[in-house]
C-alpha positions as CSV (number, residue, x, y, z in Angstrom):
1,M,4.7,32.1,10.4
2,G,4.7,28.8,12.0
3,N,4.8,27.9,15.6
4,T,8.4,27.4,16.3
5,E,7.9,25.8,19.9
6,R,5.5,23.0,18.6
7,R,7.3,19.6,18.0
8,S,5.2,17.7,15.3
9,M,7.5,14.5,15.8
10,K,7.4,12.2,18.7
11,Y,10.4,10.5,20.4
12,C,10.4,6.8,21.4
13,Y,13.2,4.8,23.2
14,A,14.2,1.7,21.1
15,N,16.6,0.4,24.0
16,R,19.1,-2.2,23.3
17,R,20.0,-2.7,27.1
18,Q,17.9,-2.7,30.3
19,A,20.6,-1.9,33.1
20,A,19.6,-0.2,36.5
21,Y,21.7,-1.2,39.3
22,P,21.8,-4.2,40.4
23,D,20.0,-5.6,37.2
24,V,21.3,-6.0,33.8
25,H,19.3,-7.5,30.9
26,S,19.5,-7.9,27.2
27,T,16.6,-6.3,25.3
28,W,16.5,-9.4,23.0
29,N,15.8,-11.9,25.8
30,A,13.7,-9.5,28.1
31,R,10.9,-10.7,30.2
32,P,8.2,-8.5,31.5
33,E,9.8,-8.5,35.1
34,H,13.1,-7.1,33.5
35,F,11.4,-4.0,33.1
36,T,12.0,-3.1,36.6
37,D,10.8,0.0,38.4
38,D,14.1,1.8,38.4
39,W,14.7,1.1,34.9
40,I,11.5,2.5,33.6
41,R,11.7,5.6,35.8
42,A,15.1,6.3,34.6
43,V,13.6,6.1,31.0
44,S,10.7,8.1,31.9
45,D,12.8,11.0,33.7
46,T,14.8,11.2,30.2
47,G,11.9,12.6,28.5
48,Y,10.8,10.0,26.1
49,D,7.2,10.1,24.8
50,G,7.1,6.1,24.5
51,L,8.8,2.9,24.5
52,E,9.4,0.2,21.6
53,V,8.8,-3.3,23.1
54,G,9.8,-6.4,21.5
55,A,7.2,-9.3,20.7
56,N,9.6,-11.4,22.6
57,T,8.6,-9.8,25.8
58,L,4.9,-9.6,25.0
59,D,4.8,-13.3,24.1
60,L,5.4,-13.9,27.9
61,L,2.0,-12.2,29.1
62,D,-0.5,-15.0,29.4
63,S,-3.5,-13.3,30.0
64,R,-5.6,-10.1,29.4
65,A,-4.9,-9.4,33.0
66,A,-1.2,-9.7,32.5
67,F,-1.2,-7.4,29.3
68,D,-3.3,-4.8,31.3
69,G,-1.0,-4.8,34.2
70,F,2.1,-4.3,32.1
71,K,0.6,-1.8,30.1
72,A,-0.6,0.2,33.1
73,R,2.7,0.0,34.9
74,L,4.5,1.6,32.0
75,E,1.9,4.0,31.3
76,G,1.8,4.8,35.0
77,V,5.3,6.5,34.3
78,G,4.5,8.3,31.1
79,L,5.9,5.4,28.9
80,P,3.2,3.9,26.7
81,I,4.3,1.1,24.5
82,V,4.1,3.0,21.0
83,A,5.8,0.2,18.8
84,V,5.8,-3.5,19.0
85,R,8.9,-5.0,17.5
86,A,8.6,-8.1,15.5
87,G,11.2,-9.2,12.9
88,G,13.0,-12.1,10.9
89,S,13.3,-13.4,7.5
90,L,10.3,-14.1,5.6
91,I,12.1,-16.5,3.0
92,E,14.6,-18.4,4.8
93,V,13.1,-21.8,5.0
94,K,14.1,-22.6,8.4
95,S,12.6,-19.6,10.1
96,S,10.0,-17.9,8.0
97,R,6.9,-19.5,8.9
98,R,7.7,-18.9,12.8
99,N,8.7,-15.2,11.8
100,L,5.4,-14.7,9.9
101,D,3.6,-15.8,13.2
102,V,5.4,-13.6,15.2
103,L,4.4,-10.9,12.7
104,R,0.8,-11.8,13.1
105,R,0.8,-12.2,16.8
106,S,2.5,-8.6,17.1
107,V,-0.6,-7.1,15.5
108,D,-2.7,-8.7,18.4
109,H,0.0,-7.4,20.9
110,A,-0.2,-4.0,19.6
111,A,-4.0,-3.9,19.9
112,A,-3.5,-5.3,23.5
113,V,-1.3,-2.6,24.6
114,G,-2.9,0.3,22.7
115,S,0.2,0.7,20.1
116,S,-0.5,1.7,16.4
117,L,2.6,0.6,15.1
118,V,4.1,-2.8,14.4
119,V,7.9,-3.0,13.2
120,G,10.1,-5.5,11.9
121,N,12.9,-6.4,9.8
122,L,13.5,-9.3,7.4
123,M,17.0,-10.4,8.6
124,A,17.7,-14.0,9.1
125,P,20.4,-15.4,11.6
126,Q,23.9,-15.7,10.0
127,R,24.5,-19.1,8.3
128,Y,28.1,-18.6,7.5
129,L,29.7,-16.3,9.8
130,P,31.2,-17.7,13.2
131,A,28.9,-17.2,16.2
132,G,29.3,-13.6,17.6
133,W,30.5,-11.7,14.5
134,E,28.8,-8.7,13.4
135,P,27.3,-9.3,9.9
136,T,28.6,-5.8,8.7
137,G,31.4,-4.2,6.7
138,M,32.4,-6.9,4.2
139,V,31.9,-7.5,0.4
140,H,29.0,-10.0,0.7
141,S,26.0,-9.3,2.7
142,Q,23.7,-12.4,3.4
143,D,20.2,-12.2,1.9
144,G,21.0,-8.7,0.5
145,S,19.1,-7.1,-2.4
146,R,22.4,-7.4,-4.6
147,D,21.6,-11.1,-4.9
148,A,17.8,-11.1,-4.7
149,S,15.4,-12.2,-7.4
150,I,12.0,-10.2,-7.8
151,Y,10.2,-13.3,-6.9
152,L,11.6,-13.1,-3.3
153,Y,10.0,-9.6,-3.2
154,E,6.9,-10.8,-4.5
155,R,6.7,-13.8,-2.1
156,V,7.5,-11.6,0.8
157,A,5.0,-9.0,-0.2
158,D,2.3,-11.6,-0.6
159,S,3.1,-12.7,3.0
160,I,2.8,-9.0,4.4
161,R,-0.1,-8.0,2.7
162,P,-2.7,-9.9,4.8
163,V,-1.0,-8.9,7.9
164,C,-1.4,-5.1,6.9
165,D,-5.2,-5.9,6.0
166,A,-5.7,-7.6,9.5
167,A,-3.9,-4.5,11.2
168,A,-5.8,-1.9,9.3
169,E,-8.9,-3.2,10.9
170,R,-7.2,-2.3,14.2
171,G,-6.0,1.1,13.2
172,I,-2.5,-0.4,13.1
173,T,0.4,0.5,10.5
174,V,3.1,-2.0,9.8
175,A,6.7,-0.8,9.1
176,I,9.6,-2.8,7.6
177,E,12.9,-1.6,8.6
178,M,15.7,-1.0,6.1
179,H,18.3,-3.4,7.5
180,H,21.5,-4.9,6.7
181,A,21.7,-8.6,5.9
182,S,18.2,-8.6,4.4
183,P,16.3,-8.0,1.1
184,V,15.4,-4.4,2.2
185,D,18.8,-2.9,2.8
186,N,18.8,0.4,0.7
187,S,16.5,2.8,-0.8
188,W,15.6,1.1,-4.1
189,S,14.7,-2.1,-2.5
190,A,12.8,-0.3,0.2
191,L,10.5,1.6,-2.4
192,L,10.0,-1.6,-4.3
193,M,8.5,-3.5,-1.2
194,C,6.3,-0.7,-0.5
195,D,5.1,-0.8,-4.2
196,L,4.4,-4.6,-4.1
197,V,2.8,-4.7,-0.5
198,D,0.6,-1.4,-1.9
199,R,-1.3,-0.8,1.4
200,S,-1.7,2.5,3.0
201,N,-0.8,1.1,6.4
202,F,2.3,-0.1,5.1
203,G,5.6,1.9,5.2
204,I,9.4,1.9,5.9
205,N,11.5,2.3,9.0
206,P,14.3,3.9,7.3
207,D,17.5,3.0,9.6
208,I,20.0,4.8,7.7
209,G,22.7,3.6,9.9
210,N,22.1,0.2,8.5
211,V,23.1,1.3,5.2
212,A,26.1,3.0,6.2
213,W,27.8,-0.1,7.8
214,A,26.2,-2.9,5.6
215,Y,29.1,-3.2,3.3
216,H,32.6,-2.3,3.3
217,E,31.7,0.8,1.1
218,P,28.3,2.0,1.7
219,E,25.8,1.5,-1.5
220,E,24.5,5.2,-1.1
221,T,24.9,8.1,0.8
222,P,22.7,9.0,3.8
223,E,21.6,12.1,1.9
224,D,20.5,10.3,-1.1
225,N,18.7,7.6,1.0
226,V,16.7,10.1,3.1
227,R,15.6,11.9,0.0
228,A,14.3,8.8,-1.5
229,L,12.6,7.3,1.5
230,A,11.4,10.4,3.8
231,G,7.8,10.2,2.0
232,V,7.1,6.6,2.7
233,S,8.7,6.6,6.3
234,V,6.2,5.6,9.2
235,Y,8.7,5.0,11.8
236,W,12.3,6.1,12.3
237,H,15.2,4.3,14.0
238,C,18.0,6.6,14.7
239,K,21.6,5.5,15.1
240,N,25.0,6.7,14.1
241,V,28.3,5.1,13.6
242,V,32.0,5.7,12.9
243,R,33.6,3.5,10.3
244,V,37.0,2.6,9.9
245,N,37.9,1.4,6.3
246,H,40.3,-1.2,5.2
247,P,40.3,-1.0,1.6
248,E,43.2,-3.5,0.9
249,N,41.1,-6.0,2.9
250,E,37.7,-5.1,1.4
251,R,36.7,-4.6,5.2
252,S,35.3,-2.0,7.2
253,V,34.6,-1.9,11.1
254,A,31.9,0.3,12.5
255,W,30.8,1.1,16.1
256,K,27.7,2.8,17.4
257,V,28.1,6.4,19.0
258,S,25.8,8.9,20.0
259,L,23.7,10.7,17.1
260,E,25.7,13.8,17.2
261,D,29.0,12.1,17.2
262,G,29.0,9.7,14.2
263,E,29.8,10.3,10.5
264,M,26.0,10.6,9.5
265,D,24.7,14.2,9.1
266,Y,21.5,14.0,11.2
267,R,20.8,17.9,10.6
268,F,20.5,17.0,6.9
269,L,18.3,13.7,7.6
270,M,16.2,15.9,10.2
271,T,15.7,18.6,7.7
272,A,14.6,16.1,5.1
273,M,12.3,14.2,7.2
274,A,10.5,17.4,8.4
275,K,10.3,18.9,5.0
276,A,8.4,15.6,4.0
277,G,5.9,16.2,6.6
278,Y,7.1,13.4,8.8
279,D,5.2,13.5,12.1
280,G,5.8,9.9,13.5
281,Y,8.1,8.6,16.0
282,V,11.9,9.1,16.2
283,A,13.3,6.1,17.8
284,I,16.4,6.7,19.5
285,E,18.2,3.2,18.8
286,G,20.2,2.7,22.1
287,G,23.6,1.6,22.7
288,R,24.4,-1.9,23.6
289,V,27.5,-1.3,25.8
290,G,28.4,1.3,28.3
291,D,26.4,3.8,29.9
292,Q,23.0,3.9,27.9
293,F,21.7,6.8,29.7
294,E,24.5,9.1,29.0
295,M,24.8,8.1,25.5
296,D,21.2,7.8,24.6
297,T,20.0,10.8,26.6
298,R,22.6,13.0,24.6
299,S,21.0,11.6,21.2
300,L,17.5,12.3,22.4
301,H,18.3,15.9,23.4
302,Y,20.5,16.3,20.1
303,M,17.4,15.3,18.0
304,R,14.9,17.3,19.8
305,K,17.3,20.4,19.5
306,L,17.9,19.5,15.6
307,E,13.9,19.6,15.1
308,S,13.4,22.8,16.9
309,E,16.2,24.5,14.9
310,V,15.0,23.1,11.7
311,R,11.5,24.2,12.3
312,A,12.8,27.7,13.2
313,V,14.3,28.1,9.9
314,D,11.3,26.9,8.2
315,A,9.2,29.6,10.0
316,R,11.1,32.7,9.0
């Protein structure tokens, strides 16, 4: 019989908003001082095991003392930095070199804050949509695997491999997120990238919500996706969406909801990940609008409950 009380997964807050009265900040532009005492205490009180922090924030720490101080302040309330978020296209001519530098620096940042994970995606800024448009739910997805060549994947893998080698020396794993509007946007392209990088400290962040809203009709079901990727997953962004499809316009609109309220069956996804032996971080990808603590806390408690129930069934 197994121990039904033990949780082998850990829970991380991949917040997308930093709001605690009177402060309101965007995670994408967050400075170290935007991690206010009130905000980090609220996150800690919710019950997370750690925090995902962007390289954009850590880049602003200009000395070892600054890194140590930031790290100590978060760990002082029980919120270690468990994942450093990088990201960006490694093939778009305008941004690829800069993004590769960010990925390399993120390994240094992870070592400095004691994290064993660097997580990124391969998405480029939108080149054709008007500013502010969400690049989801249409017939075409910029830089998607549908239009990619094998040479693109080989070039990206060649770029990532040395980063993995440098990370391995420090005990750090590199994860690429399955992300809409990028070459790694479904299970087959994620598995191809794993094969080409071919490093034991490289894996996939299977954000299945990104498949659900990438096109007006999803390329694959969440169930098919998780069955394919659970075994190569090293970090797990979790979000859920509700979609409204307009087939006559070949367009769908999706919005994020708490994990128990969307159309993706997280009980199935949790079961698949648990049966594959996944024991990494379940990253609650937070809401961008509204009361983040209400929405995201419900998601956290729901996922902990699901894991407990799944393991109880396995232990019978």
